[in-house]
Phi, psi and omega in degrees: 000310179303313179298318178296325179283329178293323182285324174298313179308315185288327182284324176297317190289141183266156167300151184309317185279349188269157173278131179287127185287155176298146180236159179222128175257127182255122175258123181284118173238031173287162183312326188287350172286000167276357176296165184244143171236126184051039175082001179240139176304142184290329180298323177288325169301312181294316183302309175304319180294318180299317180297317173294327173299320188289324175293321178284345185291145180295147181309134176090000182297130180260114179206141176251179180226129175231151176224159172222158179076011193255355187240321191223119178292147173072009185247106183294342180265013175284078175231135181230140165273096191289319181218125172290152176304129176186187175298129184292122168266100182315309179304312186293313179308316182291317188295323179293315181298314180301336181276359179281118179236120179302135176217328196237215187271187183238082183264079192290314184292318177291331178286325184290324174299309176300321173298320188287325181288326179294326181276352184060047189291343176287347182250341192207166182292144182210148172231135171241136177245109177264129178245112182217159181246009189199189191266151174303141174238013185233323187241137190290340185211078177299329185289309173304317181295326178293322183288324180293324183290319177298327180299332182257351179226077187298327182261025178268129176235132172249113174267141182232132181254116173270103185271113183052046176265106179274325185290122177309323183294315182298315179298316177302323180291314177296318175299318186293325177297316173299309188289336176292341183240015173084002184268181180234157184247134177232129181268132177242117185255002179213181180293313178306311174309316182300310178298327177289314182297320174300318177299319187288321176290340176260004174065027182262359180258140169290161180289135180295151172292146175310145188287140172282156174306138178289146181291155175300149187298123171279162179302126179299128176279169183235158186224132168282100186259133180240126181255145176215159172230153175230151177295317180225165170314127173079354177286171183283165182283143187225151177291157178236173172293293183216152174246142163231131175242125174247126178277125179275062171269175182246104000278166180297155183229129171281124189268304173230152177216132176070033185276116178276358182300150172296312186227073179295138180235132187208155179261120183229155179289156173296156183157197178246134185228165175231127173263129174246133184228128170251128188207099188058236176285348191277133171224094191245133170240136183212138186255144176199164175264147184239122179205167179087177179286311186229142173202143174248118181259122176254126172260124179269120184290333185053068175268137167233182189237129172243125178250146185230159178214119179261124184238146174298315188212163173305125187072003193255209184292132179282147183220155171279167178172198177243132184254141177226129175255114176247134185298140167252299168228090189228120177304138179080001182232156181271146167305129182083002175289131178284122179246352175194148180217155177203146177245016177287142181302307171257080184283142181226132179237143175262117196226148168297144177310130183168177178257134185230166170248111182260132182238139181228137182223123175234119182062234177266356180265137184215149175204162181210162181205161171279141176210143181254136180241114180274146183299140171082354190230159185247130179243132174257120182244123174268151168234122172269127178273339186055052190227169172235152174243116177232146170256116183254139182219132176281134175231149171225129182060032178082359187250140176296147184250139162257182174077036187241164170242138175243145176225138169248128188225157169241152189261128180280164182304336182268004178093341180288144176272134171244123185286142177242339177201165187201154178205145173254010176282154173301317177249106173287128175245130191221140170242124186227151172297149185296133184162185183261137183222169169244117187268118178240132182230134183258123187222133178055041178065011183231148170273129175253144186236143177219140172269139181218141178242130178244148186247152179306126181086352179298143173217161173132192182257138174236120177267133185239104185287142175232035175292000000 
């Protein structure tokens, strides 16, 4: 780490006779920044580090602040120039960073591209410092995009700080962005690492002295460690599904795995560990240090509640159907992964704080929307299908007929019919998006057709005479 920081400091510092290029700090404020390091949310650690950096910068240093993922869930365009490049006002810089609340996605490529445009990097030297804890969730090839950007901005350098990035694939992606632009990638595993990395890449820290040979290893002290979980900060301890504890030695060593106790207690050597918790929809991984004689480490699950209502039309009739909750930016879940389903009319889900894609389907009608579920709060989300619900019956002489088959079809531009729904019941019940259809009923071995137009929110019975 010391060697990497020294190299970054040397790279970031400009020669005395040269003008230091404008810089732009990009802060990842996507939902994954609610994950915790040493018991604190990463976003709080990052805010503190950015505030300390602003105070430490030499007077007159020109740097701006950009953030992404802090305003809207599911929006890859949620990128904001929070402070344009200019002489840094430490108080203002810290205040603006403190106002960033994680909610959405991780558009690394788009943010770097926007930052390069802001700095005018195609015409002059420019420096970007990207602080992120995760992998790109919007662009399929951020490394290739970084190479293409460098081809049009030869004097652009992007340094990347990966904060608590455990996955090798995510580390490789962040490192590639830096290397493609002539920058360097630094991994920061703790609050102290993050502060040192920021100071180094902005050249506010002196070059570290050469490292002294490490002292001989001391006999490891042991700690009585107890693990517990809470749904929210300050909440009571709650049982979980399983615990896994990994000692972050070289190589890592699994201490317990699949432990179903509510509060497992064990004796472990001092050192750095990762606790992994499975509890309902929550899959949390958190790193922390162990030292002292006794220690309780609490993992906060950050659980919120999502309530749902499906409507045929705005302000209209509520209907039942099938609900699917897909992760968008959620700690421990892959983007697009289904994390919960329900067929309840008033479905309710207990979810890890994060950005989700909520999908509702009733019959042939389907709609979806983005929703953010905050820890400790209840969110009610309506989805409007813009659909109709009808019950169709064939009649002869005014009396209903049995033994019929129903089909609902749409007429394609070439005149062909495409079936979208069917029923073998005497009364066919259909939920359909508003629009025009061909209603077909098979009676006495022959198909009869009727054209029908349905409006959003329409409900009721349709009689189809077959006299």
